[in-house]
C-alpha positions in Angstrom: 11.7 2.2 17.0 9.5 3.4 14.1 8.4 7.0 14.1 5.2 6.4 12.0 2.0 5.3 13.8 -0.8 2.9 13.1 -3.1 6.0 12.7 -0.8 7.4 10.0 -1.0 4.1 8.2 -4.8 3.8 8.5 -5.4 7.4 7.4 -3.4 6.9 4.2 -4.8 3.4 3.6 -8.4 4.7 3.8 -7.6 7.5 1.4 -6.0 5.1 -1.0 -8.9 2.7 -0.7 -11.4 5.4 -1.7 -9.1 6.5 -4.6 -8.8 3.0 -6.0 -12.3 1.7 -5.2 -13.3 -0.9 -7.7 -9.8 -1.2 -9.4 -8.0 -4.5 -9.7 -4.3 -5.2 -10.0 -3.6 -5.6 -13.8 -3.9 -9.2 -15.0 -5.6 -10.4 -11.8 -8.9 -10.3 -10.0 -7.1 -9.0 -6.9 -8.1 -5.6 -5.5 -5.5 -2.9 -6.4 -5.0 -2.3 -2.6 -3.0 -5.5 -2.7 -0.3 -3.8 -4.7 -0.2 -0.8 -2.4 0.0 -3.1 0.6 3.0 -4.9 -0.9 4.8 -1.6 -1.7 4.2 -0.5 1.8 5.5 -3.7 3.3 8.7 -3.2 1.3 9.0 0.3 2.6 8.5 -0.8 6.2 11.1 -3.5 5.8 13.5 -1.0 4.3 12.9 1.4 7.2 13.7 -1.4 9.7 17.1 -1.7 8.1 17.8 1.9 7.3 15.7 4.4 9.4 14.9 7.7 7.8 14.2 11.2 9.1 10.6 11.2 8.1 9.3 7.6 8.2 5.7 8.8 8.3 6.1 10.4 4.9 7.8 7.3 3.6 5.0 5.0 4.7 2.3 7.4 3.5 4.1 7.8 0.1 4.2 4.1 -0.4 0.5 3.8 0.1 -0.4 6.8 -1.9 2.1 6.6 -4.8 -0.6 5.8 -7.4 -3.2 8.3 -6.2 
């Protein structure tokens, strides 16, 4: 069972959205948030296989790694 919550995710996602407002993923027209979402999906998948002590920090770090 995950220890991070939807609210943890939303809070970090909103902060990242503001920090990267107007940015696009290099070489594309896609919003930069796509990259952050992909990184976070990888982290969530990894946590499903190998749970960690602080999953909230892991998910937030994935979303905020470029802020």
